[in-house]
RODONU-905831 format. One record per residue (C-alpha): y, x, z; residue in one letter. Coordinates in steps of 0.02 Angstrom, whole numbers, plus 50000, padded with zeros to 5 digits. Example, Ala and Ser with C-alpha at 12.3 -4.5 7.8 and 13.67 -1.06 7.14 Angstrom:
residues 2
497755061550390A 499475068450357S 
END
This chain:
residues 300
434005630449815M 433195636149978A 434785632050074A 434835614749996K 433005611650040N 433325617550218D 434795605650234N 433715591150174V 432335595450298T 433565597150442H 434385580550398T 432725571350393V 432245579450559L 433925574450633A 433675556450580L 431815554750618N 431535564850776K 433255565750856F 434015549050801A 432365539650816G 432305532950637V 430505527750604G 429645525350435P 430125507150405R 431945509550453L 432045525650353F 431405516350200E 432675502450229A 434085515150243L 433595523650081L 433475506849994H 435205502250056R 436125518750030Y 435095528349902G 435295545849975S 435275555650136L 437115560150113E 437625541850109R 436505537450256I 437295550150373V 439055545150316R 438765526550347A 439765518350487D 439075506450618S 439795491150534G 438895495050371S 437275499650460L 437255483250556M 437125473650393T 435335480150373I 434035467550428E 433245472250594G 434545485550635M 435005486250819S 436655492450889A 435825507250978P 434935512350816D 436555511250718A 437455521550849N 436145535350844R 436165535850654I 438055538350651T 437805553350764K 436405561050660A 437465575250590T 437755580750770G 435895584150784F 435805595950634L 435955612050733A 434635605950856E 433515601050711A 433685618350633A 433235626550800E 431755615050821Y 431115618850646R 431245637650679T 430245635550840A 428925625950742L 428835639450608A 428515652350744D 426955642050785R 426425640950602D 426905622450594I 427775617150435Q 428895602150411V 428645593350243E 429845579150201T 429645565050077R 430885574049965F 429795589549945G 428695593949796D 427115595149901S 427335578249986Y 425825567149945P 426345556249799E 425205541849847R 426165539150009F 427505530849904F 426275516549876E 426515512250060L 427885500650122N 428285513550256D 427925531250194P 428205544050332P 429925552350318P 429125568950361L 427475577050405L 427065591050527Y 425755602150448V 424595616150502R 423775624850356G 424225617450188R 424515600650106M 423255592149992P 423505596049808D 424305581249719N 423435586449559G 421665584949628K 420545570449675K 420485565849859V 419505553449966L 419335548950148T 417635549050233V 417565537750386A 416405529850512G 415885528550692T 416145542050823Q 414445537550896A 413535543450741A 411655545350726T 410825561150661N 410425551850501E 412235546150481G 412855563850507I 411605570450380E 412165557650251L 413995561650284T 413745580350267V 412845577550101H 414225566050037L 415635577750087A 414725592850018G 414415584349850A 416235579149840C 416865596549884A 415695604349756A 416465592849625A 418225598549672G 418655582949773V 419715585549928Q 418985577250082V 420065568950215V 419555562250385S 420055562650568T 419695575950698L 418605563950797K 416785567650834K 415395559350738G 415705554950556I 417435562850551G 416825579850609A 415295578850494A 416415575850343A 417365591950375H 415795601950408L 415025595750246G 416555600150143A 416715617450221R 414865621050196A 415135618150010A 416645629950010D 417815615149984G 419455609950062S 419595596450194S 421095588850281Y 421305579450444A 422585566050487V 422875565150675I 423655551150777D 424625561950901S 425595578350901G 424715595050882F 424915599151067D 423845584151112Q 422295589251012I 420765589551124D 420395607651169A 418525605351192T 418005595551037E 419445595450914E 420305612450919I 418785622550856P 418605610250712L 420475610850675A 420465629850669I 419035629250543D 419905616150436I 421535625750415I 420625640650341Q 420595631550173S 421415614750207G 422625607350332G 423005595950479I 424345582650455L 425315572350581S 426885561750567E 427225565250751Y 428065580550829P 426865592050924P 427365585651096E 427025567351052K 425635559951159H 424245549051092L 424655530651115E 423415516351125R 423695509650950D 424315525350863S 422695526450765Y 423305511350667Q 424805521150604A 423685535950564A 422475524550470N 423835519150350R 424045537650306L 422165540050288L 422135525550165A 423775529750078G 423395548150052L 421815545749951V 421085536949800Q 419655529049897A 418845527650068V 416965529950092V 416105523950251I 414415531250297T 414055523250467E 414885508250548V 414515495650683Y 415285480650767K 416305491250890G 416975503550760S 418755497550782N 419585512350697R 418515509950543T 418855491350535W 420715494550547D 420565507450408L 419675494950296L 421065482450333S 422345495450275C 421355498050115C 421335479350082S 423205477750112Q 423705491449990I 422335488449861G 421395504549894K 419565505949844M 418285506449986A 416425509949980F 414975509550103V 413675522750057L 411915517250101I 410575530050140D 409125528750015P 407855534450146R 408425525950304H 409415511250238G 411155506450293A 411825515050448H 412565498550501A 412035481650569D 412015466650452K 413565459150532E 414525475150498S 413935476150317L 414465458150289D 416145461650369R 416395477250262A 416045467250104V 417245453650161S 418575467250179C 418295472249997G 417105486950021A 415795489849886I 414015493849943L 413325509349856M 411455512249878V 410755529649850G 411395547449838L 411565545949650D 412995533849682K 414055548249747I 414365553349566D 414945535649527D 416145536149675I 416865552749616I 417085546049439K 418035531049509S 419385542249584L 420775540349457V 
END
């Protein structure tokens, strides 16, 4: 069984990393051929019948089996760095990713994967968070962790970092989705937080460690933040919070619940325009800390 699982992982690595097959094309290949074995046996003529397939892509796919040894070596090198490779065919792969049109073929993981059997939500908001916004976020994440809910966010400063700190303070598990490879994590601000997270949770990326951050890569990461969880909760957001607005758009596209938690003492950590925009994106305004229990109950 282990050998079979290894072969699956190496084949997905060969296709994704070495043959350049991204999530959408991988999904199209599976839809067309039904199995990895049939994908790697397909000839160029057959591959070119797939909509959007280019001749260079088809040529690389036909050579995928030639990358298997390189993929196995690469995976061993990753394991030496405590980086796991989890494919969409594994038991621990997040089940909710299959709700996406383009689930990632594989994930690179430090620490462990979220438990498919437990509730999970994303906490999001601005990087330029106020003290009050951070306090609210820590309280929210702590209450969720205490109730057994897994907390997901980014490694970015502000609300993302506060979500992890709140979950850890309550002895809960938190997880981060990053929009680059592990080698590109910021040493000053993000690495200390990442080290703390993997003590009880994990860091997930769909990119190999050497992959650099690209200008719009947060959009791809946002689809994972939305797809991984049962709901997204925003604690502080403003007009320029582009990452958060993109995340809300992802939620709207896949029918994922979204909430804006409003501080009972200080009011909304948002301007009116942002609140109106959040509501127009389908987010539900939740006023008061007692609403945290309602949010947790909605996670089904």
